[in-house]
C-alpha positions in Angstrom: 45.4 25.8 -70.3 42.0 26.4 -72.1 38.9 24.6 -71.2 37.5 22.1 -73.8 34.1 22.6 -75.3 31.9 19.7 -76.5 33.3 20.3 -80.1 37.0 20.2 -79.2 39.1 17.1 -79.8 39.8 15.3 -76.5 43.5 15.0 -75.8 44.9 11.5 -75.2 47.9 11.2 -72.9 50.1 8.1 -73.2 52.8 8.8 -70.5 52.8 10.1 -67.0 50.5 13.1 -66.2 49.8 15.5 -63.4 46.2 16.3 -62.5 44.7 19.2 -60.6 41.1 18.8 -59.6 38.9 21.6 -58.3 35.3 21.0 -57.0 33.1 24.0 -56.3 29.9 23.3 -54.3 26.7 25.2 -53.6 26.5 26.9 -50.3 23.9 25.9 -47.7 20.9 28.3 -47.3 22.1 29.3 -43.9 25.2 31.0 -45.4 22.9 33.6 -47.0 21.1 36.6 -45.5 17.5 37.5 -46.4 18.8 39.5 -49.4 20.6 36.5 -50.8 24.1 37.8 -50.0 26.6 35.6 -48.2 26.9 36.5 -44.6 30.4 37.8 -43.6 31.0 35.0 -41.1 30.5 32.4 -43.8 32.4 34.1 -46.7 35.7 32.4 -46.2 34.4 29.2 -44.6 36.0 26.1 -46.1 33.9 23.1 -47.3 34.9 20.8 -44.5 32.0 18.5 -44.9 31.3 15.4 -47.1 32.1 14.4 -49.7 35.7 13.6 -48.8 38.3 15.3 -51.1 40.1 11.9 -51.7 36.8 10.4 -53.0 36.2 13.4 -55.2 39.7 13.0 -56.6 39.2 9.3 -57.2 36.0 10.0 -59.2 37.8 12.7 -61.2 40.6 10.2 -62.1 38.0 7.6 -63.0 36.5 10.2 -65.4 39.8 10.7 -67.1 39.9 7.0 -67.9 36.3 6.7 -69.0 36.7 9.8 -71.2 39.8 8.3 -72.8 42.0 11.1 -71.7 44.3 8.6 -70.1 44.4 4.8 -70.8 44.6 4.1 -67.1 44.5 6.3 -64.0 47.8 4.7 -63.0 49.4 7.2 -65.4 48.6 10.0 -63.0 51.8 10.5 -61.0 50.8 13.6 -59.0 47.3 14.8 -57.9 46.2 18.1 -56.4 42.6 18.2 -55.3 40.6 20.9 -53.6 37.0 21.6 -52.7 35.3 24.8 -51.7 32.0 26.7 -51.7 30.9 29.0 -54.6 31.9 32.6 -54.3 29.6 35.5 -55.2 28.4 35.2 -58.9 29.7 31.6 -59.3 27.8 28.5 -60.0 28.9 25.0 -58.8 31.4 23.3 -61.1 34.2 20.7 -61.3 37.4 21.4 -63.2 40.2 19.0 -64.1 43.6 20.2 -65.5 45.9 17.6 -66.9 49.5 18.1 -68.0 52.1 15.8 -69.3 54.8 14.9 -66.7 57.7 16.1 -68.9 56.3 19.7 -68.9 56.4 19.8 -65.1 59.8 17.9 -64.8 61.4 20.6 -66.9 60.0 23.3 -64.7 61.5 21.6 -61.6 64.8 21.3 -63.4 64.8 25.0 -64.2 64.0 25.9 -60.6 67.0 23.7 -59.4 64.8 21.8 -56.9 66.9 19.5 -54.6 67.0 15.8 -55.5 66.0 13.4 -52.9 68.0 10.4 -52.0 70.8 9.3 -49.6 68.6 7.7 -47.0 67.2 9.0 -43.7 70.2 11.2 -42.9 70.0 13.0 -46.2 66.3 13.5 -45.8 66.7 14.9 -42.3 69.4 17.2 -43.6 67.1 18.4 -46.5 64.4 19.2 -43.9 66.9 21.0 -41.6 66.5 18.4 -38.8 69.5 17.6 -36.7 70.0 14.2 -35.2 72.2 13.8 -32.3 72.3 9.9 -32.5 74.0 10.1 -36.0 72.0 7.3 -37.7 
């Protein structure tokens, strides 16, 4: 999926959508050595500090509504959100991918993913969990 520029027409989704949100933050000064290079011990460090990833996701979904990409953020049926620090040569950014639900549903069908259902016993079986009590 290509990124939109300010001159592109904004897509408008009317059905269910899937959203992937990526938030890339600047690193604290302590992560860098005197030459401005990320210290080895901080290179793979996750961004495990505020803001919370669920609050970031909520703000991203609100943006989709305000921008008119979706009529209501209730249309989003699946969300994947992540946050991290910038890597060498990157600048901080936020990125939101949106796809129609049908596109992903057809991918799942092609992969023959198991269908859920059948209550607790079927779910335990799907997870490979045995239950001696039989309920």
